[in-house]
N, CA, C, O and CB atoms as a CASP TS submission, in Angstrom:
PFRMAT TS
TARGET T0000
AUTHOR 0000-0000-0000
METHOD Language model
MODEL 1
PARENT N/A
ATOM      1  N   MET     1       0.936  -1.073  -0.090  1.00  0.00           N
ATOM      2  CA  MET     1       0.022  -0.257   0.192  1.00  0.00           C
ATOM      3  C   MET     1       1.403   0.615  -0.637  1.00  0.00           C
ATOM      4  O   MET     1       2.611   0.382  -0.621  1.00  0.00           O
ATOM      5  CB  MET     1      -0.706  -0.052   1.923  1.00  0.00           C
ATOM      6  N   ARG     2       0.352   2.009  -1.539  1.00  0.00           N
ATOM      7  CA  ARG     2       0.963   3.490  -1.218  1.00  0.00           C
ATOM      8  C   ARG     2       1.074   4.360  -0.409  1.00  0.00           C
ATOM      9  O   ARG     2       0.120   5.095  -0.661  1.00  0.00           O
ATOM     10  CB  ARG     2       0.714   4.128  -1.686  1.00  0.00           C
ATOM     11  N   GLY     3       2.053   5.129   1.088  1.00  0.00           N
ATOM     12  CA  GLY     3       1.205   5.933   1.543  1.00  0.00           C
ATOM     13  C   GLY     3       0.822   7.465   0.345  1.00  0.00           C
ATOM     14  O   GLY     3       0.537   7.798  -0.805  1.00  0.00           O
ATOM     15  N   PHE     4       1.041   7.829   1.426  1.00  0.00           N
ATOM     16  CA  PHE     4       0.441   9.856   0.839  1.00  0.00           C
ATOM     17  C   PHE     4       1.548  11.251   1.049  1.00  0.00           C
ATOM     18  O   PHE     4       1.800  11.196   2.253  1.00  0.00           O
ATOM     19  CB  PHE     4      -1.224  10.558   2.188  1.00  0.00           C
ATOM     20  N   ARG     5       2.175  12.231   0.578  1.00  0.00           N
ATOM     21  CA  ARG     5       2.807  12.521   0.975  1.00  0.00           C
ATOM     22  C   ARG     5       2.456  14.077   0.937  1.00  0.00           C
ATOM     23  O   ARG     5       1.904  14.216  -0.154  1.00  0.00           O
ATOM     24  CB  ARG     5       3.722  11.912   0.589  1.00  0.00           C
ATOM     25  N   VAL     6       2.487  15.049   1.434  1.00  0.00           N
ATOM     26  CA  VAL     6       2.228  16.082   1.718  1.00  0.00           C
ATOM     27  C   VAL     6       3.284  17.243   0.662  1.00  0.00           C
ATOM     28  O   VAL     6       4.455  17.468   0.967  1.00  0.00           O
ATOM     29  CB  VAL     6       2.337  16.026   3.261  1.00  0.00           C
ATOM     30  N   LEU     7       2.417  18.058  -0.928  1.00  0.00           N
ATOM     31  CA  LEU     7       3.864  18.805  -1.738  1.00  0.00           C
ATOM     32  C   LEU     7       3.854  20.377  -0.578  1.00  0.00           C
ATOM     33  O   LEU     7       2.967  21.041  -0.043  1.00  0.00           O
ATOM     34  CB  LEU     7       3.444  19.354  -4.155  1.00  0.00           C
ATOM     35  N   LYS     8       5.310  20.424  -0.617  1.00  0.00           N
ATOM     36  CA  LYS     8       5.427  22.296  -0.063  1.00  0.00           C
ATOM     37  C   LYS     8       5.924  23.211  -0.839  1.00  0.00           C
ATOM     38  O   LYS     8       7.105  23.189  -1.186  1.00  0.00           O
ATOM     39  CB  LYS     8       6.365  22.651   1.151  1.00  0.00           C
ATOM     40  N   TYR     9       5.033  24.178  -1.224  1.00  0.00           N
ATOM     41  CA  TYR     9       6.139  24.824  -1.887  1.00  0.00           C
ATOM     42  C   TYR     9       7.482  25.352  -2.261  1.00  0.00           C
ATOM     43  O   TYR     9       8.297  26.067  -1.678  1.00  0.00           O
ATOM     44  CB  TYR     9       5.979  25.182  -1.896  1.00  0.00           C
ATOM     45  N   ASN    10       7.446  24.782  -3.391  1.00  0.00           N
ATOM     46  CA  ASN    10       9.224  25.022  -4.246  1.00  0.00           C
ATOM     47  C   ASN    10       8.589  26.100  -5.589  1.00  0.00           C
ATOM     48  O   ASN    10       7.775  26.073  -6.512  1.00  0.00           O
ATOM     49  CB  ASN    10      10.227  22.867  -5.211  1.00  0.00           C
ATOM     50  N   PRO    11       9.847  27.242  -4.784  1.00  0.00           N
ATOM     51  CA  PRO    11      10.406  28.113  -5.911  1.00  0.00           C
ATOM     52  C   PRO    11      11.341  27.171  -7.545  1.00  0.00           C
ATOM     53  O   PRO    11      11.714  27.345  -8.705  1.00  0.00           O
ATOM     54  CB  PRO    11      11.666  29.199  -4.885  1.00  0.00           C
ATOM     55  N   ASN    12      11.273  26.300  -6.559  1.00  0.00           N
ATOM     56  CA  ASN    12      12.139  25.549  -7.844  1.00  0.00           C
ATOM     57  C   ASN    12      11.095  24.663  -9.091  1.00  0.00           C
ATOM     58  O   ASN    12      11.537  23.714  -9.738  1.00  0.00           O
ATOM     59  CB  ASN    12      13.314  24.191  -6.994  1.00  0.00           C
ATOM     60  N   ALA    13       9.634  25.214  -9.245  1.00  0.00           N
ATOM     61  CA  ALA    13       8.946  23.947  -8.992  1.00  0.00           C
ATOM     62  C   ALA    13       8.081  24.472 -10.513  1.00  0.00           C
ATOM     63  O   ALA    13       6.953  24.419 -11.004  1.00  0.00           O
ATOM     64  CB  ALA    13       7.977  23.682  -7.175  1.00  0.00           C
ATOM     65  N   MET    14       8.962  24.804 -10.720  1.00  0.00           N
ATOM     66  CA  MET    14       8.287  24.920 -12.721  1.00  0.00           C
ATOM     67  C   MET    14      10.322  24.223 -13.590  1.00  0.00           C
ATOM     68  O   MET    14      10.708  24.334 -14.754  1.00  0.00           O
ATOM     69  CB  MET    14       7.675  28.078 -13.525  1.00  0.00           C
ATOM     70  N   GLU    15      11.260  23.426 -12.038  1.00  0.00           N
ATOM     71  CA  GLU    15      11.743  22.319 -13.282  1.00  0.00           C
ATOM     72  C   GLU    15      11.116  20.714 -12.744  1.00  0.00           C
ATOM     73  O   GLU    15      11.262  19.524 -13.022  1.00  0.00           O
ATOM     74  CB  GLU    15      13.868  22.256 -13.424  1.00  0.00           C
ATOM     75  N   LEU    16      10.511  21.395 -12.007  1.00  0.00           N
ATOM     76  CA  LEU    16       9.569  19.957 -12.089  1.00  0.00           C
ATOM     77  C   LEU    16       8.552  19.444 -12.803  1.00  0.00           C
ATOM     78  O   LEU    16       7.542  20.130 -12.644  1.00  0.00           O
ATOM     79  CB  LEU    16       9.010  19.762 -11.181  1.00  0.00           C
ATOM     80  N   ASN    17       8.357  18.356 -13.658  1.00  0.00           N
ATOM     81  CA  ASN    17       7.002  18.263 -14.540  1.00  0.00           C
ATOM     82  C   ASN    17       5.631  17.299 -12.874  1.00  0.00           C
ATOM     83  O   ASN    17       5.336  16.201 -12.403  1.00  0.00           O
ATOM     84  CB  ASN    17       7.561  16.710 -16.628  1.00  0.00           C
ATOM     85  N   LEU    18       5.406  18.415 -12.760  1.00  0.00           N
ATOM     86  CA  LEU    18       4.254  18.343 -11.819  1.00  0.00           C
ATOM     87  C   LEU    18       2.951  17.861 -13.215  1.00  0.00           C
ATOM     88  O   LEU    18       1.992  17.127 -12.976  1.00  0.00           O
ATOM     89  CB  LEU    18       3.982  20.213 -10.799  1.00  0.00           C
ATOM     90  N   ILE    19       3.188  18.367 -14.356  1.00  0.00           N
ATOM     91  CA  ILE    19       1.515  18.439 -14.510  1.00  0.00           C
ATOM     92  C   ILE    19       1.490  16.936 -15.981  1.00  0.00           C
ATOM     93  O   ILE    19       2.687  16.882 -16.263  1.00  0.00           O
ATOM     94  CB  ILE    19       0.776  20.723 -15.268  1.00  0.00           C
ATOM     95  N   GLU    20       0.922  16.096 -16.698  1.00  0.00           N
ATOM     96  CA  GLU    20       1.152  15.954 -17.782  1.00  0.00           C
ATOM     97  C   GLU    20      -0.151  15.794 -18.243  1.00  0.00           C
ATOM     98  O   GLU    20      -1.117  15.880 -17.484  1.00  0.00           O
ATOM     99  CB  GLU    20       2.051  15.076 -18.019  1.00  0.00           C
ATOM    100  N   THR    21      -0.241  15.574 -19.386  1.00  0.00           N
ATOM    101  CA  THR    21      -1.705  15.192 -20.431  1.00  0.00           C
ATOM    102  C   THR    21      -1.161  14.000 -21.169  1.00  0.00           C
ATOM    103  O   THR    21       0.034  13.745 -21.314  1.00  0.00           O
ATOM    104  CB  THR    21      -2.267  16.579 -21.764  1.00  0.00           C
ATOM    105  N   ASN    22      -2.402  13.144 -21.717  1.00  0.00           N
ATOM    106  CA  ASN    22      -2.344  11.535 -22.199  1.00  0.00           C
ATOM    107  C   ASN    22      -3.502  11.738 -22.602  1.00  0.00           C
ATOM    108  O   ASN    22      -4.473  12.174 -21.985  1.00  0.00           O
ATOM    109  CB  ASN    22      -2.121  10.173 -21.176  1.00  0.00           C
ATOM    110  N   PRO    23      -3.384  11.368 -23.817  1.00  0.00           N
ATOM    111  CA  PRO    23      -4.943  11.458 -24.027  1.00  0.00           C
ATOM    112  C   PRO    23      -5.488   9.546 -24.170  1.00  0.00           C
ATOM    113  O   PRO    23      -6.156   8.919 -24.992  1.00  0.00           O
ATOM    114  CB  PRO    23      -5.294  12.606 -25.833  1.00  0.00           C
ATOM    115  N   ASP    24      -4.815   9.214 -22.982  1.00  0.00           N
ATOM    116  CA  ASP    24      -5.490   7.928 -22.492  1.00  0.00           C
ATOM    117  C   ASP    24      -5.880   8.301 -21.008  1.00  0.00           C
ATOM    118  O   ASP    24      -6.742   7.617 -20.456  1.00  0.00           O
ATOM    119  CB  ASP    24      -4.444   6.523 -22.576  1.00  0.00           C
ATOM    120  N   VAL    25      -5.400   9.154 -20.460  1.00  0.00           N
ATOM    121  CA  VAL    25      -5.577   9.318 -18.842  1.00  0.00           C
ATOM    122  C   VAL    25      -6.764  10.439 -19.922  1.00  0.00           C
ATOM    123  O   VAL    25      -6.674  10.854 -21.077  1.00  0.00           O
ATOM    124  CB  VAL    25      -3.877  10.036 -17.335  1.00  0.00           C
ATOM    125  N   MET    26      -8.108  10.648 -18.521  1.00  0.00           N
ATOM    126  CA  MET    26      -9.073  11.377 -18.006  1.00  0.00           C
ATOM    127  C   MET    26      -9.296  12.088 -18.983  1.00  0.00           C
ATOM    128  O   MET    26      -9.427  13.310 -18.919  1.00  0.00           O
ATOM    129  CB  MET    26      -8.871  12.024 -16.881  1.00  0.00           C
ATOM    130  N   MET    27      -9.393  11.170 -20.375  1.00  0.00           N
ATOM    131  CA  MET    27      -9.525  12.627 -21.830  1.00  0.00           C
ATOM    132  C   MET    27      -8.611  12.809 -21.937  1.00  0.00           C
ATOM    133  O   MET    27      -8.322  11.712 -22.416  1.00  0.00           O
ATOM    134  CB  MET    27     -10.158  14.139 -21.808  1.00  0.00           C
ATOM    135  N   GLY    28      -7.678  13.337 -21.915  1.00  0.00           N
ATOM    136  CA  GLY    28      -6.128  14.316 -22.271  1.00  0.00           C
ATOM    137  C   GLY    28      -6.521  15.619 -21.562  1.00  0.00           C
ATOM    138  O   GLY    28      -6.144  16.560 -22.261  1.00  0.00           O
ATOM    139  N   LYS    29      -7.197  16.084 -20.325  1.00  0.00           N
ATOM    140  CA  LYS    29      -7.131  16.210 -19.263  1.00  0.00           C
ATOM    141  C   LYS    29      -5.799  16.603 -18.857  1.00  0.00           C
ATOM    142  O   LYS    29      -4.878  15.852 -19.181  1.00  0.00           O
ATOM    143  CB  LYS    29      -7.600  15.260 -18.796  1.00  0.00           C
ATOM    144  N   PRO    30      -5.474  17.933 -18.029  1.00  0.00           N
ATOM    145  CA  PRO    30      -3.826  17.702 -17.535  1.00  0.00           C
ATOM    146  C   PRO    30      -3.684  17.587 -16.232  1.00  0.00           C
ATOM    147  O   PRO    30      -3.924  18.629 -15.622  1.00  0.00           O
ATOM    148  CB  PRO    30      -2.824  18.844 -17.869  1.00  0.00           C
ATOM    149  N   VAL    31      -3.323  16.519 -15.482  1.00  0.00           N
ATOM    150  CA  VAL    31      -3.227  16.459 -14.725  1.00  0.00           C
ATOM    151  C   VAL    31      -2.378  16.048 -13.848  1.00  0.00           C
ATOM    152  O   VAL    31      -1.442  15.377 -14.284  1.00  0.00           O
ATOM    153  CB  VAL    31      -3.782  16.322 -14.776  1.00  0.00           C
ATOM    154  N   VAL    32      -2.432  16.280 -12.575  1.00  0.00           N
ATOM    155  CA  VAL    32      -1.248  15.900 -11.094  1.00  0.00           C
ATOM    156  C   VAL    32      -0.048  14.931 -11.544  1.00  0.00           C
ATOM    157  O   VAL    32      -0.339  13.757 -11.320  1.00  0.00           O
ATOM    158  CB  VAL    32      -2.161  14.862  -9.606  1.00  0.00           C
ATOM    159  N   ALA    33       0.969  15.070 -12.004  1.00  0.00           N
ATOM    160  CA  ALA    33       1.672  13.863 -12.562  1.00  0.00           C
ATOM    161  C   ALA    33       1.870  12.612 -11.848  1.00  0.00           C
ATOM    162  O   ALA    33       2.386  12.735 -10.737  1.00  0.00           O
ATOM    163  CB  ALA    33       2.873  14.211 -12.893  1.00  0.00           C
ATOM    164  N   GLY    34       1.501  11.118 -12.334  1.00  0.00           N
ATOM    165  CA  GLY    34       1.562  10.065 -11.506  1.00  0.00           C
ATOM    166  C   GLY    34      -0.333  10.025 -11.070  1.00  0.00           C
ATOM    167  O   GLY    34      -0.834   8.925 -11.304  1.00  0.00           O
ATOM    168  N   THR    35      -1.259  11.031 -10.527  1.00  0.00           N
ATOM    169  CA  THR    35      -2.227  10.427 -10.454  1.00  0.00           C
ATOM    170  C   THR    35      -3.248  10.870 -11.440  1.00  0.00           C
ATOM    171  O   THR    35      -2.939  11.509 -12.446  1.00  0.00           O
ATOM    172  CB  THR    35      -2.553  10.443  -9.270  1.00  0.00           C
ATOM    173  N   LEU    36      -4.936  10.398 -11.032  1.00  0.00           N
ATOM    174  CA  LEU    36      -6.002  11.355 -11.931  1.00  0.00           C
ATOM    175  C   LEU    36      -7.216  12.462 -11.218  1.00  0.00           C
ATOM    176  O   LEU    36      -8.441  12.578 -11.229  1.00  0.00           O
ATOM    177  CB  LEU    36      -6.931  10.220 -12.816  1.00  0.00           C
ATOM    178  N   ILE    37      -5.956  13.206 -10.578  1.00  0.00           N
ATOM    179  CA  ILE    37      -6.600  14.541 -10.505  1.00  0.00           C
ATOM    180  C   ILE    37      -5.915  15.414 -11.255  1.00  0.00           C
ATOM    181  O   ILE    37      -4.727  15.641 -11.484  1.00  0.00           O
ATOM    182  CB  ILE    37      -6.715  15.081  -9.197  1.00  0.00           C
ATOM    183  N   THR    38      -7.757  16.185 -11.837  1.00  0.00           N
ATOM    184  CA  THR    38      -7.064  16.987 -13.222  1.00  0.00           C
ATOM    185  C   THR    38      -6.290  17.913 -12.743  1.00  0.00           C
ATOM    186  O   THR    38      -5.568  17.617 -11.791  1.00  0.00           O
ATOM    187  CB  THR    38      -8.061  17.762 -14.279  1.00  0.00           C
ATOM    188  N   VAL    39      -6.260  19.209 -13.274  1.00  0.00           N
ATOM    189  CA  VAL    39      -5.835  20.850 -13.112  1.00  0.00           C
ATOM    190  C   VAL    39      -6.779  21.115 -13.236  1.00  0.00           C
ATOM    191  O   VAL    39      -7.051  22.314 -13.182  1.00  0.00           O
ATOM    192  CB  VAL    39      -4.939  21.698 -13.921  1.00  0.00           C
ATOM    193  N   GLU    40      -7.976  19.994 -13.510  1.00  0.00           N
ATOM    194  CA  GLU    40     -10.398  21.436 -13.361  1.00  0.00           C
ATOM    195  C   GLU    40      -9.979  21.546 -11.699  1.00  0.00           C
ATOM    196  O   GLU    40      -9.599  22.623 -11.239  1.00  0.00           O
ATOM    197  CB  GLU    40     -13.387  19.812 -13.666  1.00  0.00           C
ATOM    198  N   LEU    41     -10.053  20.728 -11.136  1.00  0.00           N
ATOM    199  CA  LEU    41     -10.352  19.835  -9.691  1.00  0.00           C
ATOM    200  C   LEU    41      -9.558  20.648  -8.916  1.00  0.00           C
ATOM    201  O   LEU    41     -10.009  21.219  -7.923  1.00  0.00           O
ATOM    202  CB  LEU    41      -9.862  18.084  -9.561  1.00  0.00           C
ATOM    203  N   VAL    42      -8.485  20.746  -9.258  1.00  0.00           N
ATOM    204  CA  VAL    42      -7.206  21.073  -8.087  1.00  0.00           C
ATOM    205  C   VAL    42      -8.103  22.949  -8.198  1.00  0.00           C
ATOM    206  O   VAL    42      -8.774  23.472  -7.307  1.00  0.00           O
ATOM    207  CB  VAL    42      -4.694  20.774  -8.930  1.00  0.00           C
ATOM    208  N   LEU    43      -7.761  23.549  -9.611  1.00  0.00           N
ATOM    209  CA  LEU    43      -8.503  24.894  -9.278  1.00  0.00           C
ATOM    210  C   LEU    43      -9.696  24.908  -9.138  1.00  0.00           C
ATOM    211  O   LEU    43     -10.390  25.910  -9.308  1.00  0.00           O
ATOM    212  CB  LEU    43      -8.386  25.822 -10.094  1.00  0.00           C
ATOM    213  N   GLU    44      -9.958  24.198  -8.928  1.00  0.00           N
ATOM    214  CA  GLU    44     -11.622  24.346  -8.554  1.00  0.00           C
ATOM    215  C   GLU    44     -11.319  24.298  -6.649  1.00  0.00           C
ATOM    216  O   GLU    44     -11.103  25.207  -5.848  1.00  0.00           O
ATOM    217  CB  GLU    44     -12.905  22.544  -9.391  1.00  0.00           C
ATOM    218  N   LYS    45     -11.407  23.152  -6.522  1.00  0.00           N
ATOM    219  CA  LYS    45     -11.166  23.421  -5.395  1.00  0.00           C
ATOM    220  C   LYS    45     -10.295  24.549  -4.767  1.00  0.00           C
ATOM    221  O   LYS    45      -9.919  25.202  -5.740  1.00  0.00           O
ATOM    222  CB  LYS    45     -10.857  22.480  -5.116  1.00  0.00           C
ATOM    223  N   LEU    46      -9.920  24.961  -3.943  1.00  0.00           N
ATOM    224  CA  LEU    46      -8.894  26.321  -4.688  1.00  0.00           C
ATOM    225  C   LEU    46     -10.415  27.330  -4.619  1.00  0.00           C
ATOM    226  O   LEU    46     -11.194  27.447  -3.672  1.00  0.00           O
ATOM    227  CB  LEU    46      -7.982  25.930  -6.958  1.00  0.00           C
ATOM    228  N   ALA    47     -10.457  27.830  -5.691  1.00  0.00           N
ATOM    229  CA  ALA    47     -11.296  28.420  -5.798  1.00  0.00           C
ATOM    230  C   ALA    47     -12.637  28.376  -4.916  1.00  0.00           C
ATOM    231  O   ALA    47     -13.141  29.430  -4.529  1.00  0.00           O
ATOM    232  CB  ALA    47     -11.348  28.264  -6.819  1.00  0.00           C
ATOM    233  N   ALA    48     -13.167  27.205  -4.626  1.00  0.00           N
ATOM    234  CA  ALA    48     -14.141  27.158  -3.700  1.00  0.00           C
ATOM    235  C   ALA    48     -13.609  27.297  -1.911  1.00  0.00           C
ATOM    236  O   ALA    48     -14.507  27.491  -1.092  1.00  0.00           O
ATOM    237  CB  ALA    48     -14.858  25.753  -4.076  1.00  0.00           C
ATOM    238  N   GLY    49     -12.375  27.204  -1.486  1.00  0.00           N
ATOM    239  CA  GLY    49     -12.135  28.151  -0.263  1.00  0.00           C
ATOM    240  C   GLY    49     -10.192  26.774   0.522  1.00  0.00           C
ATOM    241  O   GLY    49      -9.138  27.008   1.114  1.00  0.00           O
ATOM    242  N   GLU    50     -10.815  25.682   0.012  1.00  0.00           N
ATOM    243  CA  GLU    50      -9.694  24.513   0.505  1.00  0.00           C
ATOM    244  C   GLU    50      -8.859  25.163   0.585  1.00  0.00           C
ATOM    245  O   GLU    50      -8.685  26.267   0.069  1.00  0.00           O
ATOM    246  CB  GLU    50      -9.268  23.309  -0.251  1.00  0.00           C
ATOM    247  N   THR    51      -8.101  24.472   1.362  1.00  0.00           N
ATOM    248  CA  THR    51      -6.547  25.238   1.514  1.00  0.00           C
ATOM    249  C   THR    51      -5.877  24.571   0.277  1.00  0.00           C
ATOM    250  O   THR    51      -6.743  24.148  -0.487  1.00  0.00           O
ATOM    251  CB  THR    51      -5.533  24.853   3.173  1.00  0.00           C
ATOM    252  N   VAL    52      -4.660  24.352  -0.145  1.00  0.00           N
ATOM    253  CA  VAL    52      -2.791  23.981  -0.315  1.00  0.00           C
ATOM    254  C   VAL    52      -2.342  22.849   0.095  1.00  0.00           C
ATOM    255  O   VAL    52      -1.897  21.825  -0.424  1.00  0.00           O
ATOM    256  CB  VAL    52      -1.770  24.874   0.503  1.00  0.00           C
ATOM    257  N   SER    53      -2.591  23.318   1.349  1.00  0.00           N
ATOM    258  CA  SER    53      -2.547  22.014   3.046  1.00  0.00           C
ATOM    259  C   SER    53      -2.805  21.215   2.512  1.00  0.00           C
ATOM    260  O   SER    53      -2.075  20.248   2.292  1.00  0.00           O
ATOM    261  CB  SER    53      -3.580  21.947   4.515  1.00  0.00           C
ATOM    262  N   LYS    54      -4.680  21.468   1.881  1.00  0.00           N
ATOM    263  CA  LYS    54      -5.770  20.269   2.855  1.00  0.00           C
ATOM    264  C   LYS    54      -6.081  19.081   1.977  1.00  0.00           C
ATOM    265  O   LYS    54      -6.405  17.908   2.163  1.00  0.00           O
ATOM    266  CB  LYS    54      -7.509  20.964   3.345  1.00  0.00           C
ATOM    267  N   PHE    55      -5.819  19.973   0.807  1.00  0.00           N
ATOM    268  CA  PHE    55      -6.071  19.241  -1.155  1.00  0.00           C
ATOM    269  C   PHE    55      -4.963  18.924  -1.201  1.00  0.00           C
ATOM    270  O   PHE    55      -4.946  17.929  -1.927  1.00  0.00           O
ATOM    271  CB  PHE    55      -6.470  20.270  -2.763  1.00  0.00           C
ATOM    272  N   SER    56      -3.545  19.239  -0.732  1.00  0.00           N
ATOM    273  CA  SER    56      -2.056  18.550  -1.584  1.00  0.00           C
ATOM    274  C   SER    56      -2.505  17.129  -0.282  1.00  0.00           C
ATOM    275  O   SER    56      -1.830  16.276  -0.858  1.00  0.00           O
ATOM    276  CB  SER    56       0.261  19.835  -1.359  1.00  0.00           C
ATOM    277  N   THR    57      -2.983  16.510   0.692  1.00  0.00           N
ATOM    278  CA  THR    57      -3.299  15.346   1.218  1.00  0.00           C
ATOM    279  C   THR    57      -3.177  14.224   0.439  1.00  0.00           C
ATOM    280  O   THR    57      -2.675  13.169   0.828  1.00  0.00           O
ATOM    281  CB  THR    57      -4.417  15.397   1.649  1.00  0.00           C
ATOM    282  N   LEU    58      -3.669  14.449  -0.757  1.00  0.00           N
ATOM    283  CA  LEU    58      -4.395  13.521  -1.061  1.00  0.00           C
ATOM    284  C   LEU    58      -3.174  13.003  -2.598  1.00  0.00           C
ATOM    285  O   LEU    58      -2.987  11.901  -3.114  1.00  0.00           O
ATOM    286  CB  LEU    58      -6.206  14.141  -1.283  1.00  0.00           C
ATOM    287  N   ILE    59      -2.782  13.900  -2.799  1.00  0.00           N
ATOM    288  CA  ILE    59      -2.067  13.606  -3.813  1.00  0.00           C
ATOM    289  C   ILE    59      -1.285  11.942  -3.709  1.00  0.00           C
ATOM    290  O   ILE    59      -1.609  11.601  -4.846  1.00  0.00           O
ATOM    291  CB  ILE    59      -1.084  14.844  -3.887  1.00  0.00           C
ATOM    292  N   ARG    60      -0.988  11.471  -3.499  1.00  0.00           N
ATOM    293  CA  ARG    60       0.019   9.471  -3.662  1.00  0.00           C
ATOM    294  C   ARG    60       1.596  10.313  -4.374  1.00  0.00           C
ATOM    295  O   ARG    60       2.026  10.868  -5.385  1.00  0.00           O
ATOM    296  CB  ARG    60      -1.171   7.612  -5.700  1.00  0.00           C
ATOM    297  N   ALA    61       2.082   9.773  -2.583  1.00  0.00           N
ATOM    298  CA  ALA    61       3.098   9.696  -3.493  1.00  0.00           C
ATOM    299  C   ALA    61       4.203   9.324  -3.995  1.00  0.00           C
ATOM    300  O   ALA    61       4.561   9.758  -5.090  1.00  0.00           O
ATOM    301  CB  ALA    61       3.254  10.142  -3.567  1.00  0.00           C
TER
END
C-alpha cells in the first residue's frame, strides 16, 4: 500500500514535471503527474476555499 505525501511550495517547481497530459488518461485533460487528479479539480477546490495543504494530502507519493 502506498502512502501519501504533502507537497510544499517550491520556488523551483517549474523545473519539475508536475502536470502531464495523455490522451488515454482522463480524456486528455491535464492531471497532476502520476495521479488521476485533474488540474481542473485542483483549481475548483482552491477557488472554493480549500487550502493547498489540506488538498495536497490527496496526492499519492
